[in-house]
VOVEX-655526 format. One line per field, with one value per residue (C-alpha): residue in one letter; x, y, z. Coordinates in pm, 1 decimal. Example, Ala and Ser with C-alpha at 12.3 -4.5 7.8 and 13.67 -1.06 7.14 Angstrom:
BEGIN
residuo: [a;s] $
xx: [1230.0;1367.0] $
yy: [-450.0;-106.0] $
zz: [780.0;714.0] $
***
This chain:
BEGIN
residuo: [m;a;r;a;a;p;s;f;v;c;q;s;c;g;a;a;s;s;k;w;s;g;r;c;d;a;c;g;a;w;n;s;i;v;e;e;v;p;l;s;s;g;p;p;s;k;a;l;k;s;r;g;r;s;i;t;l;t;d;l;s;s;t;e;p;a;p;p;r;t;a;s;r;l;d;e;l;d;r;v;l;g;g;g;l;v;p;a;s;a;v;l;v;g;g;d;p;g;i;g;k;s;t;l;l;l;q;a;a;a;a;f;a;r;a;g;l;s;v;i;y;v;s;g;e;e;a;s;a;q;v;r;l;r;a;q;r;l;g;l;a;d;a;p;v;r;l;a;s;e;t;a;l;r;d;i;l;t;t;l;d;a;e;r;p;d;l;a;i;v;d;s;i;q;t;m;w;a;d;n;v;d;s;a;p;g;s;v;s;q;v;r;a;a;a;h;e;l;t;s;f;a;k;r;r;g;s;a;v;i;m;v;g;h;v;t;k;d;g;q;i;a;g;p;r;v;v;e;h;m;v;d;t;v;l;y;f;e;g;e;r;g;h;q;f;r;i;l;r;s;v;k;n;r;f;g;p;a;d;e;i;g;v;f;e;m;t;g;g;g;l;a;e;v;p;n;p;s;a;l;f;l;a;e;r;g;t;p;a;p;g;s;v;v;f;a;g;i;e;g;t;r;p;v;l;v;e;i;q;a;l;v;a;p;t;p;h;s;q;p;r;r;s;v;v;g;w;d;g;s;r;l;a;m;i;l;a;v;l;e;a;r;c;g;i;p;f;a;g;l;d;v;y;l;n;v;a;g;g;l;r;v;t;e;p;a;a;d;l;a;v;a;a;a;l;l;s;a;r;e;d;s;g;l;p;p;e;t;v;v;f;g;e;i;s;l;s;g;a;l;r;p;v;g;q;t;e;n;r;l;k;e;a;q;k;l;g;f;s;t;a;l;l;p;v;g;g;k;s;g;t;i;a;g;m;t;l;t;q;m;s;d;l;t;a;f;v;g;e;v;f;g;a;g] $
xx: [6.1;142.6;238.1;8.8;103.7;243.8;51.3;184.3;-66.5;-63.0;-84.8;-238.2;-518.5;-519.1;-502.5;-309.0;-103.1;84.0;453.1;591.5;675.3;799.7;468.8;134.0;-73.4;-385.2;-290.3;18.2;199.9;542.2;704.2;393.9;362.0;450.0;423.3;108.1;65.0;-303.2;-520.0;-572.7;-470.0;-841.5;-1011.6;-901.4;-972.4;-1184.5;-1389.5;-1496.2;-1688.5;-1844.9;-2233.0;-2342.3;-2629.8;-2971.3;-3024.8;-3362.5;-3541.1;-3814.2;-4046.1;-4069.2;-4395.8;-4260.7;-4281.3;-4057.2;-4081.7;-3849.5;-3512.2;-3539.8;-3359.6;-3249.5;-3253.2;-2979.6;-3162.1;-2968.8;-3168.0;-2898.9;-2748.6;-3044.2;-3173.7;-2864.4;-2872.8;-3217.9;-3412.9;-3170.1;-2854.4;-2978.4;-2796.2;-2582.8;-2481.2;-2149.9;-2115.1;-1828.6;-1760.9;-1483.4;-1383.3;-1059.0;-793.3;-919.5;-1258.6;-1443.5;-1512.7;-1353.4;-1575.4;-1880.8;-1835.9;-1752.3;-2092.8;-2287.2;-2127.5;-2224.6;-2599.9;-2626.7;-2493.1;-2708.1;-3001.1;-2954.2;-2681.1;-2345.0;-2088.2;-1748.1;-1516.8;-1165.2;-932.8;-635.1;-501.7;-483.9;-480.5;-781.3;-687.4;-701.0;-998.1;-1137.7;-998.4;-1230.2;-1500.4;-1450.5;-1450.3;-1745.6;-1913.8;-1976.2;-1779.4;-2085.0;-2165.0;-2134.0;-1908.0;-1610.8;-1275.0;-987.7;-636.3;-528.9;-470.3;-417.4;-710.7;-718.7;-706.3;-985.8;-1201.6;-1135.6;-1252.8;-1579.4;-1637.0;-1642.5;-1793.2;-2088.0;-2131.4;-2475.9;-2248.3;-1820.9;-1677.1;-1340.6;-1137.3;-973.9;-979.5;-634.1;-439.0;-562.4;-264.2;-404.6;-118.6;-208.0;-156.8;224.9;210.0;247.0;-89.3;-280.7;-177.6;-468.8;-453.7;-459.5;-736.9;-920.0;-868.5;-952.2;-1276.3;-1387.8;-1302.7;-1513.4;-1803.6;-1826.8;-1802.0;-2120.8;-2331.9;-2231.8;-2270.8;-2528.7;-2328.2;-2316.6;-1999.0;-1874.5;-1545.1;-1349.8;-1174.7;-935.3;-980.4;-719.8;-659.7;-922.3;-1227.4;-1248.1;-1163.6;-844.7;-791.8;-967.5;-1314.6;-1424.8;-1456.8;-1730.9;-1884.7;-1866.4;-2027.7;-2415.9;-2389.8;-2124.6;-2087.1;-1897.5;-1822.5;-1704.8;-1683.1;-1433.5;-1155.9;-1269.3;-1648.0;-1835.3;-2032.1;-2003.4;-2233.0;-2255.6;-2355.6;-2498.4;-2379.8;-2458.9;-2728.7;-2890.8;-3144.6;-3253.0;-3232.5;-2879.6;-2796.7;-2920.6;-2732.1;-2727.3;-2580.8;-2396.3;-2203.2;-1859.1;-1839.9;-1636.0;-1832.9;-1862.6;-2081.0;-2428.7;-2723.7;-2824.7;-3242.6;-3311.2;-2959.0;-3105.3;-3175.4;-2862.5;-2658.8;-2822.9;-2786.0;-2475.0;-2612.6;-2660.4;-2728.9;-2777.2;-2467.5;-2437.2;-2310.9;-2517.7;-2798.7;-3025.2;-3057.6;-3367.8;-3171.0;-3252.7;-3051.0;-3149.2;-3532.8;-3486.8;-3477.2;-3177.7;-3152.9;-2784.8;-2621.5;-2453.3;-2172.7;-1978.4;-1690.7;-1628.3;-1317.8;-1075.1;-755.6;-425.2;-293.1;-310.3;-507.1;-821.9;-867.5;-1180.5;-1193.7;-1488.4;-1554.3;-1836.7;-1937.4;-1824.6;-1542.5;-1646.5;-2013.3;-1905.2;-1712.7;-2008.8;-2244.5;-1992.5;-2000.0;-2383.4;-2412.8;-2189.1;-2269.8;-2686.9;-2667.3;-2380.2;-2242.0;-1883.2;-1665.7;-1320.4;-1059.5;-1245.0;-1171.2;-1423.7;-1475.7;-1762.5;-1832.5;-2100.4;-2124.0;-2134.4;-1903.9;-2176.8;-2104.9;-2410.8;-2384.3;-2737.2;-2800.4;-3073.0;-2826.7;-2707.0;-2965.1;-2879.0;-2509.9;-2594.0;-2788.3;-2508.8;-2256.5;-2511.4;-2529.5;-2181.5;-2068.9;-2343.6;-2298.0;-2644.0;-2832.9;-3146.5;-3420.6;-3336.1;-3636.0;-3583.7;-3464.7;-3341.4;-3298.6;-3360.1;-3133.2;-2938.1;-2933.8;-2663.3;-2906.7;-2969.0;-3302.4;-3442.4;-3556.4;-3814.8;-3599.9;-3775.9;-3954.1;-4079.6;-4303.4;-4088.6;-3805.1;-4094.9;-4254.3;-3879.0;-3827.0;-4119.3;-4075.8;-3772.6;-3967.4;-3885.2;-4179.6;-4016.5;-3889.2;-3715.8;-3765.3;-3857.6;-4164.8;-4325.5;-4191.3;-4480.8;-4575.5;-4862.6;-5046.1;-4817.7;-4998.5;-4777.8;-4518.3;-4481.6;-4326.7;-4168.9;-4120.2;-3912.8;-3833.1;-3505.3;-3192.9;-3221.6;-3560.0;-3422.7;-3136.9;-3414.6;-3664.0;-3417.8;-3146.5;-3333.2;-3100.1;-3165.6] $
yy: [24.6;356.3;551.0;828.6;1190.9;1409.3;1704.0;2004.4;2165.9;2515.7;2487.8;2827.6;2798.7;2439.3;2565.1;2241.4;2255.3;1981.8;2175.7;2349.5;2688.4;2952.0;3125.4;3003.4;3190.0;3141.5;3336.5;3479.9;3325.1;3216.5;2897.2;2741.8;2462.9;2093.9;1769.2;1544.7;1202.7;1074.0;953.6;631.1;469.0;453.0;150.0;-116.4;-178.4;-484.0;-386.2;-73.4;-411.3;-533.0;-423.4;-233.2;-294.1;-110.3;206.8;278.7;593.9;816.3;1114.9;1463.7;1393.5;1137.0;1242.0;1181.7;1241.6;1550.3;1416.0;1368.7;1631.8;1629.8;1971.3;2079.7;2350.3;2626.4;2785.9;2990.1;2694.9;2504.4;2811.5;2805.5;2461.1;2419.9;2327.5;2066.7;1808.7;1538.1;1216.6;1097.8;1487.9;1649.9;1980.9;2232.0;2503.3;2788.4;3084.8;3312.0;3098.2;3266.9;3329.0;3038.0;2803.1;2485.5;2637.2;2665.6;2310.2;2187.4;2341.6;2180.7;1854.2;1874.3;2033.9;1711.4;1443.3;1565.8;1525.3;1198.2;1146.8;966.3;1195.8;1171.5;1482.3;1445.0;1692.5;1736.9;2045.8;1998.3;1719.3;1584.6;1759.7;2071.4;2006.9;1869.1;2203.8;2410.0;2180.8;2251.4;2602.0;2597.0;2379.6;2102.1;1866.6;1634.5;1593.1;1221.9;1338.5;1115.1;1278.9;1144.7;1326.0;1212.5;1308.8;996.0;949.0;597.3;511.1;783.8;614.3;279.9;413.0;598.4;271.1;96.3;321.5;351.3;803.2;970.7;1288.2;1350.5;1631.1;1663.5;1968.1;2066.9;1898.4;2072.9;1888.9;1550.6;1316.1;1043.0;788.9;709.0;1082.4;1177.4;1529.3;1728.5;1772.0;2098.4;2050.4;2081.1;1693.4;1605.5;1827.2;1714.9;1340.5;1366.5;1615.1;1313.4;1019.7;1212.4;1240.4;944.1;778.5;998.4;907.8;490.9;454.1;725.3;939.3;1308.6;1462.5;1835.0;1944.9;2248.5;2452.6;2743.5;3003.2;3225.4;3600.2;3608.6;3519.9;3166.8;2808.6;2724.4;2440.0;2347.8;2452.7;2115.7;2042.7;2295.1;2081.8;1767.4;1839.9;1942.9;2263.0;2499.9;2763.7;3081.4;3185.3;3538.1;3809.6;4081.2;4051.9;4368.7;4317.9;4041.9;3971.7;3656.7;3559.0;3219.8;3193.7;2966.6;3023.4;2642.5;2432.1;2126.0;2074.9;2456.8;2820.0;2968.5;3293.3;3220.3;3371.5;3288.7;3564.5;3459.9;3678.6;3586.6;3590.3;3431.9;3165.9;3077.8;3177.6;3295.0;3301.5;3644.8;3610.0;3979.9;4058.2;4418.3;4510.7;4413.7;4575.1;4910.3;4902.9;5078.6;5347.2;5626.2;5971.3;6004.3;6197.2;6311.1;6004.7;5788.4;5589.5;5264.8;5047.0;4782.0;4456.9;4076.1;3849.3;3490.0;3499.1;3725.2;4113.4;4273.8;4613.9;4757.7;5107.1;5274.9;5527.7;5719.9;6000.6;6248.9;6504.7;6710.8;6487.0;6644.1;6403.0;6410.5;6058.3;6088.9;5732.6;5537.0;5273.9;5049.0;4811.0;4546.8;4632.8;4610.5;4859.9;4899.2;4914.7;5238.3;5365.7;5335.6;5535.5;5788.2;5808.0;5790.6;6099.3;6308.6;6229.9;6202.9;6477.5;6692.3;6610.9;6562.2;6390.4;6512.7;6598.5;6436.2;6123.8;5890.6;5623.2;5377.6;5134.1;4875.2;4904.2;4574.6;4364.7;4256.1;4242.8;4347.7;4198.8;4309.9;4616.1;4716.7;4887.2;5134.5;5405.0;5391.9;5418.5;5711.1;5881.8;5823.8;5997.7;6270.8;6316.3;6298.1;6568.2;6816.8;6788.3;6720.7;6393.2;6242.8;6220.9;5940.9;5717.3;5687.8;5381.3;5389.7;5093.0;5092.0;5004.6;5244.0;5185.4;5390.4;5618.0;5746.7;5567.5;5366.9;5005.5;4833.7;4555.0;4254.0;4194.3;4541.1;4469.8;4239.9;4520.4;4764.8;4509.7;4468.4;4844.9;4914.9;4681.2;4842.3;5177.8;5380.9;5569.5;5716.6;5509.6;5650.3;5403.1;5359.0;5375.5;5039.0;4844.6;4575.0;4751.4;4708.4;4929.8;4935.6;5107.0;5370.4;5430.6;5707.0;5598.3;5846.9;5687.8;5833.5;5754.6;5875.8;5968.1;6353.8;6360.9;6168.6;6459.9;6706.9;6552.8;6485.9;6718.2;7018.5;7015.5;6895.0] $
zz: [17.7;-91.1;178.3;277.8;144.1;416.9;567.0;716.9;966.9;1103.8;1481.8;1495.7;1302.9;1174.7;795.9;575.0;366.9;92.6;186.4;481.7;504.5;747.7;736.8;737.4;428.0;620.5;967.1;911.7;1203.6;1200.2;1273.6;1346.1;1085.8;1183.0;975.2;1107.1;1043.9;933.5;1206.7;1004.6;647.5;606.2;528.0;300.4;-72.9;-24.2;227.5;-9.4;-226.0;50.0;95.9;403.1;561.2;491.1;713.8;768.8;639.1;743.9;575.3;703.9;859.9;1154.6;1478.8;1775.9;2128.9;2254.4;2396.2;2783.0;3008.0;3367.9;3549.2;3720.5;3936.0;3860.4;3638.9;3452.8;3341.7;3244.7;3035.8;2835.5;2773.6;2679.4;2962.9;3087.0;3039.7;2740.3;2718.8;2469.6;2402.7;2306.4;2494.5;2453.1;2707.2;2607.8;2765.9;2843.7;3130.4;3488.6;3416.1;3608.1;3371.0;3593.5;3905.1;3694.7;3592.5;3932.3;4085.9;3755.0;3844.8;4189.4;4083.6;3886.5;4071.2;4332.2;4109.2;4050.3;3790.4;3844.6;3737.8;3687.4;3695.6;3452.1;3556.8;3321.3;3483.7;3811.4;4057.4;4233.6;4555.0;4412.8;4295.6;4625.1;4770.1;4564.5;4602.3;5005.2;4960.1;4733.9;4975.4;4727.8;4940.7;5007.1;4613.7;4519.1;4234.5;4143.7;4071.7;3851.1;3776.1;3418.5;3052.1;2885.6;2644.7;2616.6;2972.7;3044.1;2766.8;2897.0;3271.0;3102.7;2908.0;3240.9;3480.5;3241.1;3396.8;3268.2;3265.5;3212.5;3259.6;3059.4;3195.3;2910.3;2600.4;2519.4;2790.4;2610.4;2498.0;2265.0;2181.2;1860.1;1743.9;1680.6;1781.5;2108.4;2363.5;2208.2;1868.1;1620.5;1521.1;1895.3;2004.8;1694.0;1780.7;2133.8;2100.0;1773.9;2045.0;2323.9;2153.3;1957.6;2308.7;2413.8;2098.8;2126.6;2536.9;2585.5;2807.4;2800.3;2771.7;2837.1;2753.4;2844.1;2561.0;2611.8;2359.6;2170.9;2207.3;1942.1;2177.1;1961.4;2101.3;2024.5;1755.5;1447.4;1319.8;1286.1;1673.0;1682.2;1408.6;1577.8;1915.9;1982.6;2195.2;2195.3;2525.1;2566.9;2904.4;2889.3;3124.7;3213.7;3524.9;3637.6;3672.1;3864.3;3630.7;3416.7;3146.9;2993.8;2596.0;2375.8;2052.3;1902.2;2055.4;1881.2;2160.0;2242.4;2133.6;2026.9;2174.2;2484.5;2831.0;3153.6;3393.0;3703.5;3966.7;4103.0;4475.2;4706.5;4772.8;4382.3;4088.9;4177.0;3973.4;3853.5;3755.9;3685.8;3532.0;3420.6;3755.8;3847.6;3552.4;3630.6;3991.0;4007.7;3746.8;3976.4;3873.8;3472.9;3323.4;2973.9;2743.3;2926.9;2742.8;2865.6;2615.8;2600.4;2442.1;2356.1;2428.9;2327.4;2471.1;2785.2;2742.9;2893.1;2991.5;2984.8;3007.4;2741.8;2771.4;2591.3;2641.5;2341.2;2423.0;2180.8;2095.0;2070.2;1837.7;1465.1;1432.1;1642.2;1892.1;1837.4;2205.1;2236.8;2548.6;2458.3;2131.1;1745.9;1681.6;1304.4;1387.6;1579.7;1274.4;1083.9;1324.8;1336.6;935.1;935.1;1194.1;977.7;637.5;720.4;991.9;973.8;1270.7;1272.9;1542.2;1338.9;1578.3;1853.9;2077.7;2092.0;2408.3;2400.2;2700.6;2773.6;3154.9;3342.0;3108.8;2876.7;2540.5;2281.7;1957.9;1789.7;1558.3;1781.9;2014.8;1706.3;1850.1;2171.3;2063.6;1842.7;2171.1;2391.8;2154.1;2087.5;2458.8;2494.0;2236.6;2336.9;2710.9;2749.0;2922.6;2823.3;3081.1;3308.7;3262.0;2880.0;2726.3;2332.2;2094.3;1665.5;1408.0;1191.8;817.4;571.5;474.0;811.2;812.9;1165.1;1121.7;1385.3;1562.8;1722.1;2001.1;2081.6;2309.6;2577.0;2573.5;2649.5;2910.2;3090.5;3066.4;3244.7;3485.8;3625.3;3611.1;3286.7;3153.0;2787.4;2505.8;2184.6;1924.5;1513.9;1322.4;1236.4;1553.8;1649.4;1987.9;2162.9;2399.8;2698.2;2985.1;3196.7;2868.3;2619.2;2302.5;2052.3;1752.3;1487.5;1078.9;1049.7;1254.9;1151.5;1299.3;1616.3;1647.8;1635.8;1852.5;2161.8;2128.9;1939.9;1618.6;1303.0] $
***
């Protein structure tokens, strides 16, 4: 049989090529390309001639019962998972180092174990004694969770196959080592092989598997992109180290809605659930100042109110600075361009700083109008009324576009004591008793209505 052709894979981005080079053409990293041995040589040629078994086919009208779920009684975690843990599912959890992934999963392991599941926690980064010390600090020492500290994938799979747990947690996938792959732990081939073997075990034995993955400096889970395609659910654990809030965000879920979030607060006793994140994000708002605007957003199925802060100041440099925390920097540049081109409000010679308070990252375009209001408020040194919420999308023509779930946004705002809303015309908003709705069709009308300028 002919020898398999060598494959050279970039350890930074996973791009493969047929020859070695000093610099990766895909991501630009230097000295990151190494030769890797294929996982297998493939089936023999005579096996392709044999007939396989016939598979069962169904039509689109066939109905199947919903998969059973086990609730952890951590409501924020269950919400992100779509209602609970599904048997035979593979879950990938990513996050920055030190953000609290191990703490979250240890609390989840204890919660599922107390709910009646048999749980095994395998740590490749810490010794079992370290995990026990964390469990004692969190008050989880009495939970029936079995621990192991191991990095050899073959030994882990042999143990899991013998124990048949309902849930296995592997922390982390980058530390696993498969002896059939000739590369270092954490490399693209090792991560791909470990994820494939653990996912196959979950499907074959009916056990749920949760894998922890580190993220790169760009915020993506380190390793090949195919790992996210293998698993059923991908969760990101987000947050700023300077804030006590942590966001568990679902970016992929085959058993529930994507883009759902769970909010936690980091305390001395571990991660505490936040059932009403809007009140928590606005708790330290204080007296509204120029540049401060409350945005009524939607994260998954949950309405969330958050404060957007802007600061505009003359720059001493030839190139004005644009600094953004919690929002898309390119979208800020677009809003500034629309304000100058359509409303005649220039920001040349001015430094612009934008921040989403509380450490939440906002991704939906409905925040455009709130960002524009914060920028104008900071530039004109004129604050909006403290009981006002703002939301709406801005197009390049300066028109304001309605956004979805308007009524849910307004109800959440009213529940927290807001009585006025600035929003685009055309939103499907029902009658909200006690709220004054000011609807506008374009950005010029918004500027004239709120700041008295055209």
